[in-house]
C-alpha positions, 0 to 999 in steps of 0.5 A: 413145127418140127425141123423136118417140116420147116425144111420142106418149106425152105427154098434154096438158091440153085443157080451159081450166079445167084449164089455168087451175088448173094454171097458177095452182098452178105460178105459186103454187109457182114462188117458191124460198121457196114451193117450200121451204115445200112441201118442209118441209110434205110430211110434216107439219103445221107452225106458222108458227114451226116453218116459220120455224125450218126455213127460216130466213127472217123470220116476216113473209116466211114468213107472206106466202108462206103466204098466197099458197099458201093463197089459191091452194088449195095449202095449208090451215090450221087453228087450234090454240089460239093457233097456226095450223097449215098443211099441203098441201091437195091430194096432187097438189101433192106429186106435182108437187113429186116429179116436179120433184125427179125432173126437176131433181134427178136426177144425170146 
C-alpha cells in the first residue's frame, strides 16, 4: 500500500480536549521506566515492592514514577492493609502499549 493510500485510511484527532488528553497520557508513559512499569502491570495489580522486584530499580524511584502515572490518570491505586496496590486504570493505555509493541518491536 502506498503512503498516499495509507493517509486516506488514517483518522486523526480533531477535538482539542482529546488532543490534550492524548498528549498528557503519552507524555506520562514516554519515560522508559514508566513504560516498563506499565508492561509489568499489564495483567495484574501489584504493590510497590513487587514492582521494584520485577524492575530492579529503587523503591523511591519506582514510587516517584508511580506518582506521575497516577497523577495523569494512567494508574489507579487502592490500600490493602499496609500496602498500596497499583493497576492500570484505563484499558486504552493497554491498547496503546500493545500498539507500540506492534510498531516498534516487530521484526522486519
